[in-house]
N, C-alpha and C positions, 0 to 999 in steps of 0.2 A: 248491661247484660247482653243487649243486642250486639254491641261492639265486640264483646268477647266471643260470642257465637260466630260472628263473621270471621274473626281471626282464626278460629278453629277450622272453619270451612276452607279458608284460603290456605291454611297450613296443610290440610289434607289433600287439597288439589295439587300442591307442589311436591307431595311425597313421591319419591322414586318408586316405580313399580317393583314388586318383589321378584327376586331371582328364583326361578324354579328350583325346587329341592332335587338334588341329584342323589341317586341311590349309591350305596357304597361301591358296587361293582362298576358303576359309571366313573366314579372318582378315581378308583384304583387303575382301571384300564386307561383313563385319560392321562394320568401322570406317567405311567409306564410308556405309553405311546409318545408323550412329549419328550422324555429323555431319549428314547430310541430315535426319534426323528432328528433331534439335535445332533446326536452322534452320527447318524447316517448322512446328514448334510455336510458335516465337517470332513468325514472320511471320504465321502463321494467327491468333494471338491479336490481333495488330495489325489485321489485316483485319477480324476480327469486332468489334473495338472501334468501328469506323466505323458498324456497324449491328448491334448486339447483340440482334437479334430473329430468331427462326426461324419459318418458315411451312411449310405443306404445300400442294402444288399447283404451279401454273405461276407465279404472281406474288404479290407481297406488298410492302407498304411501311408507313410509320409510321401511315398512316391506315386500315389494315386490321387486323383482329384477329390476334394472333400466337399461334403454338402454344406458344412458350416465349420468355421475356424474360430476358436475362442482365445483371445489374447490374455490368458490367465497364468502363464508361466513362460520361461525362456524357451521352452519347447515349441512355443507357437511359431518361432522363427525356423520353420522346417526347411527353409531353402539352403541351410548350411551343409551341403553335401559335396563330396568330390564328384568327378565326372562319373555318371552311371555306367556300369559295365554289364552288358547282356550275358545271360547264361549260355545262350546258343547263338548260332549265326543267323537264325531266322529273325526277321525284322520285328515280328510280333512276340519275340521271346521275352520272358520276365527279366527284369534288370535288378541289380543290386548296387548300392553305393555306401561309402563310409561317411560318417558324419565328420564335419570339420570343427565341431565344438562340443563341449561336455553338456549333456542333457540332465534335466531333473528326473531322477528315477528312484526316489526314496519313498516308495508307496507300499512296500510289503506289509508294514504294520497297519496301514490304512485299509488294505484289502481284507486282512484277517478281522479287524475290528468291525468293518462294514458288514461282513458276513454274519458275525455274532450279533450285532445290533439289529440286523434284519430279522433274525429269529425272535429277538426280544420285542419286535414290532408285530410280527405275524401272529404269535401266540396270544397276546392280549387283544389284538385286533380281531382274531377269530372268536375269542371269548365274548368280546363286545357285540359282534354281529349275532352270534347264537343267542345270547341273553336278550338282545334287543328284539329279535324275532319271537322268542319264546314268551316274553312278558308284555309284548305289545308296545314297547318303547318307540319303535320306528312308526308303527301305525298311529300312535297318538301324536308324536312330536314332528315326524317328517311328512306324513301323508294326511293327517287330520288337522283339526283345529288346535292350535297351541299358541303360546306366547311368542314363538318364532314368526318372523315375517315370511312372506312368500319367497323372497330372494334367499333368506337364510335356509329355509327348508329345501329349496332346490340345490343350493350350494352344498349343504351337508349330505344330501342324497347322492350327488355326483361324486363327492369325495369318498364316501363310504362304499358305494356300490360300483363306481367306475374307476376313479383314479387310484384308489388303494389296491384293488385287484390287478389293475394294469401295471402298476409299478412293481408289484410283487412278481407277476408272471414274466415280465420282460427281464427282471433281475435274474430269475431262474434260467431264462433262455440263454443268458451269457455264460452259464456254467457248462463246459463241454461234457462233464460227467453226467449231468442231468439230461442234456439233449441227446446223449447216447442212449439213455434209457427211454426218453420221451421225445423222439425226433419230431413229433407233431408240433412242438413249440416253434421249431425253426420254420415250419411251413406256415404256421399261423402268422408269425411276425416277419417273415420274409428274409431270414438270415440273422447271423450274430450282430452285424453292424446296424441293421435296421432296428433290432431289439434294443441295442445300446442307445440309438438316437431317440426312440420312443421313450425309453427310460429317462433320458435327460429332460425331454420336454415335459413329461409328466411330473418330474421333480420340480421343474420351474413353476408349473401350475400350482403344485402343492405349496411351494414356498410363498407364492403370492397369497394363497388362501391363509396360511399361517400368519403372514404379516397383517392381512386384513382382519383376521380373527383377534390378534393382539390389540390392534388399533381400536376395534369395537369394544373390547373388554375394558380398555383404559378409558375410553371416552364415555362409556355408559355406567361407570362405577367400578373401578378396579377392586377396591376393598370388598364390596358386596359380592362380586363374582368370585374372588379368591376364597372368600369365606364359604360360599356355596360349593366350590369345587374342592375344598380341603376338609372342613369339619362338617359340611353339609347343612349348616344352619342358615 
């Protein structure tokens, strides 16, 4: 009898901790966000392949120095130009040059889908934030005591309240139509190219977060977490 009781106690000690129950609105917004993020990642890379160079300031092109060059398409070899021709006799005049090779420029579909997927992220994201503030979800799980560790709480807080708004606002800043209506965006981020560069680095940080999130889910019980985030049990 004593042996049986000890076995039960040992079994209980080895039981995996329960996964927190997720409300329906959390599960729905989570999967809408997941699909949107995957779409944005693919289309964002396609858009970047057309011009894999990052600048700082208002303007930038292949004939100006880049802050960072990304070797992700043949367009990275931006040195394939004929001799530059100045527009004016002035030494500081802008110049133009013809390319000596065909570039990758098939990203029209990517831009359209990227814009659509962005709204599919903003809407459930705003819903998630409003619901989380209204019902105390953030207060309990992000700022109070919860089953999340300190690092998890800080990471989720930075993603929801810093990285997500930043990538959304820098994306809006790259739209000339929106900056014509709200020129303050250009002043806040220092120009179109600065907004584009911040947008890229924020995406890189979020990609690292998603990768780490998936690794943690798999390592701590993939089936349990998937059940909690799908059927809620």
